[in-house]
N, C-alpha and C positions, 0 to 999 in steps of 0.2 A: 707597062704592066696592064694586064687585063682588068676590066671593070670589076669591082667587088660584087660577089654573087649573093644576093639575099634569098633567092629561091630559083629553082629550075622549072622549066616549062617545056616538056618534051611531048607534044600531042600524040605521037605515034607509039609512045611507051605507056605502060600501065602503072601509074603512080598509086601505091598502096599505103604510103605513110609519109607524112611530113612532120618530123620531130623538131626538137629544139634546134638542132644543127643539121641533121641529115635528111635527105629526101631519098626514099626507097622505092624502087621500081621492080615489079615482078616480070621477069623475062621468061617465065616458064620453068625450065630446069633450075635456074639460078636467080639470085637477086642482084640488082645493080644498086649500090650505095653511093650516093653523091654527097660529098661533104661541102656544105655551103660556107659562107663567111658570116653566118648568123652567130650571135653570141647571147647567152642567157646568164642571168645572175639572180639568185634567190628564186629560181624557177620561173622567171619572167624573161621573155625574149625581147632584147633591145630592138629599137627601130633601125639602128644604124648597123651596117656591115663593118667587119674588121678586115681590112685588106690582107689577102694572102692566108688568112686563117685556115680555110679549107685545105689548101695545099699543105700547110704545115702539119695539120692533124693527120692527113693521109700519109705523108711521107714518114712522119715519126712512127705511126702505127706499122707501116711496112717494115721499118727498121727493127722494131721490137718483135713483131711476129716472126721475123727471120731468126732473131737471136734466141727465141724460146721454143723453136719447133721441136726440139727433142724432149721438152718437158710436157707439152700438151699440143695436140693438133689444133690448127686454127681453120677458119672458114674461107680463107683466100683461095680463089680459083685463078684469077688473073688481075693484074693491076695496070697493065698497059692496054690502051684503047684498041690497039691493033689486034689484040687477042680477045676482045669482046665480040659478042654476036653482031652480025652485020647491021641490024636495025639501030644500033647505037652510034654507028659511024658518022651519020650526019651531024651529031652533036659533039664531035671530037674536040672542037675548040673549047667547049665548056668542060668536058669530062677530063681532059688531059691533066694529070697530076693530082686530081682531087676525087677520084672515083675508084671503086673496086668491085669486081665481080666476085660474088661469094656463094657458098653453098647454103642451102636452106636448112636451118636447124630449128629445133623447138626450144625457145629461150627458157631458161630457168627463172622462177619468179623472185629471185633475190639478186641484189647488187653485192658483189664480193669485194669488200673493202679491207685493205690491210694498212695498218698504221705502224710506222717506225718511230714516230715522234708525236708528242702531245700538241695538237693544234686544231684550229677550227672548231667544229661542233664537239669533237672529242675533248678539247680543252674545257669547253663550257660544261660538258657532262662531268668531267673529272673534278672541276671546282665545286660542283653541287654535291656530288655523291662519292667521290674518290674512286670512281669506276667508269669504264667506257663499255657500253653494251653489256653490262653485267659482269665484266672482267675487272676484278679489284686490282688496283695498281698500287705501287709503293707510295707512301705518304711523302709530302714535301716536294713533289715534282713542280717545276716551273714551266710556263708556257714555252712551247717549241723545244723542250728538252727531249733528248733521245730516250726511248724506252729500253729497258734491259733486253727485251726480245720483241720482234714484231708481233702484233696481235691482229687477229681476224675479227672484224667488227661489221657484220653484214647489215644490210638494210632492205626494206621492201622496195620494189620498183613501182614508182608512182606513175599515174597517168599524166599526160601533158597538163601543166598548170597546177598539179598537186605537188606536195612535198614528200620526198622519201622519208621513211621512218626507220630509225635504228632498231634492230631486233637482236635478241640473244641467240646464242648458238642453239639452245634448246628449241627456240621458235623456228630456226632454220631446219632443224631435224623434222619438225612438224610439217614444214612446207615441202621438203624434198626427200625425206627419209634419212636414216642414220648413215648408211653407207655413202650415199652421194654427198651428204653434208660434210662428212669427214674428207671425202676426196676433193671437194672444191676448197675446203680450208687448206688442205695440204698443198694443193696446186697453186692457190693464190699466194701463199707464203713463199713457195719455191720460186715462183716468177719474180716476186718482189725482191727476194734476197739476191738473185742473180742481177736483176736490173739495178739494184742499189750499188752493187759492186762495180758494174760497168759505168754507171753515171758518176761514181766517185772519181774514176780516172779522168773524167771530163769536167771535174770541178763543179758538179751538180749534186746536191742532196735531194733525193726523192723522199719527202717527208711521209707521204701517204699516196695511195692510188686506189682506183676501183676497177674491177673487171666484170664483164658479163660472160656467162657460159651458157651453152645450149647442149641439147642432146641430138645426135645424128647417128642413126643405125645402132642405137643402144649404147653409144659411147660419148664421153664428154668431149666437147669441142669449145675452143675459145672464139668468141664472136665480138662484134661491134668494133671498139677501138682498143688501142694498146698503149698504155703509159704516155698519154698525151698531156699537154698543158690544160686541157679541159677536164681530164679525169684524174689529175695528179697535182700535188704541190711540189714544184721544183724550186729549190732555193740555191742561190750562189754560195758555194762552199766557203769562199774567201770572206764573205760578209756574215756568216752564220754567228749569231750571238744569242744563246738561249736566255730566256727571261722576258720575252715579248714577241710580237709579230716579226716576221722576217720579210726582207725584200724577196721578190719572186719572179719567175719566168712564166707566170700563168695568169689566169683571170682573177687571181686574188687582188691584183692591182686595181681591176675594175670594181670588185666588191668593196675594197677599202674606200675608193672614191665615192661609191654610191652610199656608203655608210655615213658620209659627211653631209648628205642631202636630207632635206625634210621630205622623205618619201616613205610610204607605208609598205613598200616591197610587194605591192599588188599592181597588176596591170591597170592603166597604161604605164609604161616605163618613162622615166625622165629622159629628155633629150641628152645626147652625148656630144660634147664639143669636138671639133676637129682635132684638138690637142689630145684629148683623152683617147679618141679613136686611134690616132697615130702612135701614141705611147703604148697602147695595148698591143697593137700590131707589132711594134718593135720587140716587146717581151716574147711573143710567140716566135718571131723570126730568130731571135737570139737562142732560144731553146733548140730550134731546129739546127742551127749552125753548130752549136756546142755538141749536141748529141750525135749528129750524123755527118757533119762537115758540108751539108748541102746548103747552098744559097737558093732562096726562092727566086723564080724568074721575075725580073723587074719590068 
């Protein structure tokens, strides 16, 4: 197995952004997105890498982008290094399996979140107000219960180190306009409904997920990642028991561990033991295997 990748260093390429997980290079006509093995929780990047995580996220995104191509166009140009511009080829060993060449789009200033179950920050909001992002829900729901219908609960897109903030649909309209707000809501729910049906056949519940969209030549395009364990809550169907938190194939495992520590959720992060790192990696690898049938290279 290749060494876990905390960050890339390609001197001949133009690095324009290093986010929580992805390093983005401007290649002129297109962007090169490289998915590292970094992991963040509560918007703080951990010091330890999670082995194979970047490979898992890239391959799961590839799978879902292909599944949804008839619902909305996506930003993928190529995912095989052989099809990337020549200047990237010296870095083939690092890029292989964890990178994508993508179109340049203008990102929308909202995270498009869809929830099919009451969990996470949505559960906290519901307990306080009986609503999520201004959407009033039936009374008496329990934690992790399935909602009657999926709901669109957007948030702002925070800068690195800041927290996303949930916003109402009316605020989304203020940010992007009524027509585009309606389009992203409809598209978000359509993708989720199809993905939820596909995942169900693989014994996975997708409790919620978030998407990013951009504009390219005046049209909506799906960008960033697609239904990964970083952007979604994946629950094993056979262990689903509403009424409390669920076991998961995503970084909720890490969040739950961090909640047991005396940590204020501010940088610097606490150190992660080898056991926690290994178990987190196993969660990601199992999600990849269940969804796509792919085993990560060892």
